[in-house]
N, C-alpha and C positions, 0 to 999 in steps of 0.2 A: 824547884818546880816538881821534879820527879818524887821527892820526898812528900810533898804536900798531897800529891795525887795518889801515891801508891804505898806509903809506909804504914805498916802495922806497928803500933806502939809495943815495945818489948813485953809489957805486962799482958798484952792481949794475944801474943803470937801463938801460944799453945792452944788457947781456946779457938782461935781462928782456924788453925790447922785441923783441930778436932771437928769443927763444924763442916769444914770442907770434906773431911773423911766421911762424915755422916751423909753428906750430900752425894758423894761418889758412890757409896754403898747402896744408895736408894734411887739413883738416877735411872732413867730409861736407858736401855742398852744402846750402844752406838752402831751395832751391826746392822747393815742394810739402810743406813740413814744418809743424809746429805753430808757433804764435806764440811759444811759449816757447823753442823751438830757434832760431828766427830772432833773438830777443832775445839769446840766448847768442852766436850767431855774430856779431851786430853788436857786442856788447860786446868780444869778442876782436878783431875787426877794428878797432874804435876804438883800442885800445891798440897793436895791431900797426902801425897807420898813423901813430903818433906819431914825432916827431923827437926823439931823446934829447938833442939839443943845443938844443932850442927853449927860449925864455925861459919860465920858470914851469913847466917840465916836472915838478917835484916835485908841485905842486898838481894838474896835469892827470892825472898818474898816480894820485894818491890818489882823485880823483873817478872816473877810469876803473876803478880797482880796486873801488871801492864799487859801481859799476854792474855790473861783472862778477860780483862775489860775489852780488849780488841776483839776477842772471840765473841763476847756478848753482843757488841755492836754489830759485828758481821752477821751473826746468827739472827738477831732480832730485826735487822733491816729487811723489810718486806714481809715480816711475820707479825706485824703489829695488830692485825685484825684477829678476831677470835678464830681459833683453829677449828676445823670441821670434824676431825677424828679425835677420839679420846687419846690416842698415842701422840698425835700432833699437839693437842692441848697440854699434855703432860710434859712433852719435850720443851715447849715454850715455858711452862711453869718452872722446869728445871733451870732454864736460862734466867728467869726472874729470881729463883732461889739463889743462884750464884751471885747475882747483882745485889740482892738483899744482904747476903753475907759480907760482901765487899763493903757495902755502905755501913753496915753495923761495926765492922772491925777496922775500917780505914777512915778515921774521923777527919782527915784533912779536907779542907774546903774543895779542893779539886775533885776528889772522888764524890763528895756530896753533890756538887754541881753536875757532874757527869750522870750520876744516878737520877737526879731530878730531871735532867733533859731527856733521858731515855724514857722514863715513866710518863712525863708530860707528852712526849711524842706518841706513845702508845695510846694514851687516853684521848688525845686529839683525834687520832685516826679512828678510834672506836666511838668517837662522838660521845664520850663519857668523861668530861673534865671534872665533874663534881663528885665528891664522895657520896656513896649511896646510889648512884646511877648504875643501871645494868651494864655490865662489862667494864666498870671502872677498875683500874689496877691500883691497888694499895700495897706498896712494897712491904709494909709491916706484917702482912699475912704470909710472907714467904721466908724461906730459909731451910736449913737442914731438917728441922723437925717437921715442917710441912711436907717435905719430900718423903720422909720416913712414914708419915701417916698416909700419904697418897699411895705409897708402895704397899702398905698393909691392906688398904682398901682394895687395890687392884688384885692382890693375891686372894683375898676373901671372895671377891667377885668371880674370880676364875676357879674357886674351889681349892685354892692352894693351902699352904701352911697357915695355921692360926697366928695372928700377930702376937709377938712376945714369946713365941716358942722357939 
């Protein structure tokens, strides 16, 4: 059961960790946020900081993924509606980025079911169960690259560094 829900196939482990590193580098900071977001950030960091060549990485990733999924569930509970502030929206998006990465790299049916349940619940609360509806959540639009692009856009908006420099 734990393998079906949390195991990353050996051939995907390095790519999974790299995408978690990309997400970690581009997440909204955890300073001054809720305990739930801090736990989410720490769970992403835990996986991002793993060495794909370390002994026992299979098991370490499974336990890291379990910790991350629990953090996603805890953080997203009560935050299914559209956030009001840009920072709140982006933190929720970071939560969905982490779920999208899990769904992409953990092909077991257990993780696929968990991701579907979470996304369906969000869309139900948002009253947007159909693709194309305003506020509909489509997990395929999320992941490490989305987080990177969102961070670049935030920095441009604030007059910060140019993307890619």
